[in-house]
C-alpha positions, 0 to 999 in steps of 0.5 A, spaced: 500 500 500 502 507 498 503 511 504 496 515 505 497 523 504 494 526 510 493 533 507 487 531 503 480 530 505 478 524 501 475 519 505 477 513 501 485 512 503 482 513 511 477 507 510 482 502 507 487 504 512 482 503 517 481 496 514 489 494 514 490 497 521 485 493 524 485 486 520 492 485 517 495 481 523 499 475 524 495 469 526 496 465 532 498 458 531 493 453 531 490 451 538 486 445 535 489 438 536 493 435 531 492 428 533 487 422 530 482 424 535 481 431 532 476 431 526 475 437 522 469 435 519 465 435 526 469 438 531 468 445 533 473 450 530 477 455 535 473 462 534 477 469 534 476 472 541 476 479 538 471 477 533 466 482 535 471 488 533 473 485 527 466 483 524 464 491 525 471 492 521 469 487 515 462 490 515 464 497 514 469 495 509 464 491 505 459 497 505 465 501 503 466 497 497 459 496 495 458 503 495 455 507 489 460 512 490 466 507 490 471 509 485 476 503 483 481 508 479 482 512 486 482 506 490 487 502 486 493 506 489 491 503 496 488 496 494 494 494 491 498 487 490 501 488 497 494 489 500 491 483 496 497 478 499 496 480 506 488 479 505 490 472 502 494 470 508 488 471 513 484 466 509 488 461 514 484 463 520 481 458 524 474 462 525 470 460 519 466 467 520 472 471 518 473 466 512 466 467 510 467 475 510 474 474 507 471 470 501 466 476 500 471 481 500 476 478 496 471 476 491 468 484 491 475 486 490 476 481 484 470 484 480 472 491 481 479 491 480 481 488 473 488 489 474 489 485 480 485 479 477 491 475 474 495 477 481 489 474 485 489 468 481 497 467 481 497 468 489 491 463 490 495 458 485 501 458 490 497 457 496 494 450 493 501 449 491 503 449 498 497 444 500 497 440 494 504 438 492 508 437 499 506 430 500 509 428 493 515 432 494 517 429 501 516 422 498 521 423 493 526 426 497 525 420 502 527 415 496 533 419 494 539 417 498 544 423 500 539 428 497 541 435 499 535 439 501 537 447 499 531 452 501 531 455 494 524 460 493 521 455 488 522 449 493 520 453 499 513 454 497 512 446 498 512 447 506 505 445 509 499 440 507 494 444 511 490 450 510 484 453 513 481 457 507 482 452 501 474 451 501 473 458 501 478 460 496 475 454 491 468 457 492 471 464 489 475 460 484 468 457 482 465 463 481 471 466 477 471 460 472 464 461 471 466 467 468 472 465 463 471 467 456 471 461 451 475 458 448 479 457 455 486 460 455 492 455 455 494 457 462 487 456 465 487 449 462 494 448 466 491 451 472 486 445 472 491 439 470 497 442 475 493 445 480 486 443 482 487 436 480 493 434 485 488 437 490 485 430 490 491 427 493 491 431 500 489 427 506 484 433 508 480 432 502 473 432 505 474 439 508 473 442 501 471 437 496 464 439 494 467 446 492 473 442 488 468 438 485 464 444 483 470 447 480 472 441 476 465 440 473 465 448 471 471 447 467 468 441 463 462 445 462 466 450 459 471 445 455 469 438 454 475 436 451 478 436 458 474 430 460 479 425 458 485 428 462 480 429 468 477 423 468 484 419 467 487 423 473 481 422 478 483 414 476 490 415 477 489 419 484 483 414 486 484 412 493 487 405 495 485 404 502 481 410 504 473 408 503 470 415 505 475 418 500 473 413 495 465 415 496 467 422 495 471 420 488 464 416 486 460 423 488 465 427 483 465 422 478 457 422 477 457 429 477 462 429 471 458 424 468 452 428 468 455 433 464 460 429 459 459 429 452 457 422 449 463 423 444 468 424 450 464 418 454 467 413 449 474 415 450 474 414 458 468 408 459 473 402 459 478 404 464 472 408 468 467 402 468 473 397 470 474 402 476 467 401 478 467 394 477 472 394 483 468 399 487 462 394 486 466 388 489 468 393 495 467 390 502 466 397 504 458 397 503 458 404 502 463 404 496 459 399 493 452 402 494 455 409 491 457 405 485 451 402 484 447 408 485 450 410 478 444 405 475 439 410 478 441 416 474 437 416 467 443 420 463 448 415 465 444 409 463 443 412 456 450 413 455 451 405 458 445 403 453 449 406 447 455 403 449 453 396 452 457 392 448 463 394 451 461 396 458 456 389 460 462 385 459 466 389 464 461 389 469 457 383 469 463 378 472 463 383 478 455 384 479 454 376 478 459 374 483 457 379 488 450 378 488 452 371 491 458 373 495 457 380 498 456 380 505 451 386 505 443 384 503 442 392 501 448 391 496 444 384 493 438 388 491 442 394 488 446 389 484 440 385 482 437 392 480 443 393 475 443 386 472 435 387 471 437 394 467 442 390 463 437 385 461 432 389 459 437 393 455 440 388 451 437 381 452 442 377 447 448 381 450 446 379 457 445 372 455 452 372 451 455 375 457 452 369 462 454 364 457 461 367 457 462 368 464 459 360 465 465 358 460 470 362 464 468 359 470 468 352 467 475 353 465 477 355 471 475 349 474 478 344 469 485 348 471 484 347 478 482 339 477 489 339 473 493 342 478 490 337 483 491 331 479 498 334 478 499 334 486 496 327 486 501 325 481 507 328 485 504 325 492 504 318 489 511 319 486 513 321 493 510 315 496 514 310 492 520 313 495 523 307 500 524 313 505 517 316 505 514 312 511 520 315 515 518 322 513 511 322 512 506 326 517 500 320 518 496 326 520 495 329 513 494 322 510 487 321 507 485 328 508 485 331 501 484 339 501 479 340 495 481 346 491 475 349 489 473 356 486 471 362 490 466 364 485 459 362 486 455 356 483 453 358 475 445 358 475 441 356 469 440 362 464 432 362 465 433 361 473 438 367 473 433 371 469 427 369 474 432 371 480 434 377 477 427 380 476 424 377 483 430 380 487 430 387 483 423 388 485 424 386 492 430 391 493 425 397 490 421 395 496 426 394 501 429 401 499 424 405 502 424 402 508 431 402 510 434 409 513 441 410 514 444 410 521 448 416 523 452 417 529 457 423 531 464 420 529 468 425 533 471 423 540 472 431 543 466 434 547 462 439 543 463 446 545 456 449 546 458 456 546 462 455 539 456 452 536 451 458 538 456 463 536 456 459 529 449 459 528 448 466 530 453 468 525 450 472 519 453 471 512 457 476 509 453 476 502 446 476 506 449 482 510 450 485 503 443 483 500 440 486 506 443 493 505 439 493 498 446 492 494 
C-alpha cells in the first residue's frame, strides 16, 4: 500500500487504512489438536476472541466497497498487490466467520479491480501449491539417498499440507471460472491439470471437496475436451485404502458424468467402468452402494445403453459374483437392480455375457482339477520313495484339501433371469424402508458456546443483500 497523504480530505485512503490497521495481523498458531482424535469435519473450530471488533471492521469495509460512490481508479493506489497478499494470508484463520467475510471481500475486490485479477489468481495458485504438492515432494526426497535439501524460493513454497481457507478460496475460484471467456486460455487449462487436480491427493480432502468438485465440473462445462485428462487423473489419484475418500471420488465422478459429452464418454468408459467394477466388489458397503447408485441416474444409463457392448462385459463378472458373495443384503438388491437394467437393455448381450462368464468359470475349474491331479501325481511319486514312511506326517494322510473356486455356483440362464427380476423388485421395496444410521464420529466434547456463536453468525453476502446492494 502507498503511504496515505494526510493533507487531503478524501475519505477513501482513511477507510482502507482503517481496514489494514485493524485486520492485517499475524495469526496465532493453531490451538486445535493435531492428533487422530481431532476431526475437522465435526469438531468445533477455535473462534477469534476479538471477533466482535473485527466483524464491525469487515462490515464497514464491505459497505465501503459496495458503495455507489466507490471509485476503483482512486482506490487502486491503496488496494494494491501488497494489500491483496496480506488479505490472502488471513484466509488461514481458524474462525470460519472471518473466512466467510474474507471470501466476500476478496471476491468484491476481484470484480472491481481488473488489474489485480491475474495477481489474485497467481497468489491463490501458490497457496494450493503449498497444500497440494508437499506430500509428493517429501516422498521423493525420502527415496533419494544423500539428497541435499537447499531452501531455494521455488522449493520453499512446498512447506505445509494444511490450510484453513482452501474451501473458501475454491468457492471464489468457482465463481471466477464461471466467468472465463471461451475458448479457455492455455494457462487456465494448466491451472486445472497442475493445480486443482493434485488437490485430490491431500489427506484433508473432505474439508473442501464439494467446492473442488464444483470447480472441476465448471471447467468441463466450459471445455469438454478436458474430460479425458480429468477423468484419467481422478483414476490415477483414486484412493487405495481410504473408503470415505473413495465415496467422495464416486460423488465427483457422477457429477462429471452428468455433464460429459457422449463423444468424450467413449474415450474414458473402459478404464472408468473397470474402476467401478472394483468399487462394486468393495467390502466397504458404502463404496459399493455409491457405485451402484450410478444405475439410478437416467443420463448415465443412456450413455451405458449406447455403449453396452463394451461396458456389460466389464461389469457383469463383478455384479454376478457379488450378488452371491457380498456380505451386505442392501448391496444384493442394488446389484440385482443393475443386472435387471442390463437385461432389459440388451437381452442377447446379457445372455452372451452369462454364457461367457459360465465358460470362464468352467475353465477355471478344469485348471484347478489339473493342478490337483498334478499334486496327486507328485504325492504318489513321493510315496514310492523307500524313505517316505520315515518322513511322512500320518496326520495329513487321507485328508485331501479340495481346491475349489471362490466364485459362486453358475445358475441356469432362465433361473438367473427369474432371480434377477424377483430380487430387483424386492430391493425397490426394501429401499424405502431402510434409513441410514448416523452417529457423531468425533471423540472431543462439543463446545456449546462455539456452536451458538456459529449459528448466530450472519453471512457476509446476506449482510450485503440486506443493505439493498
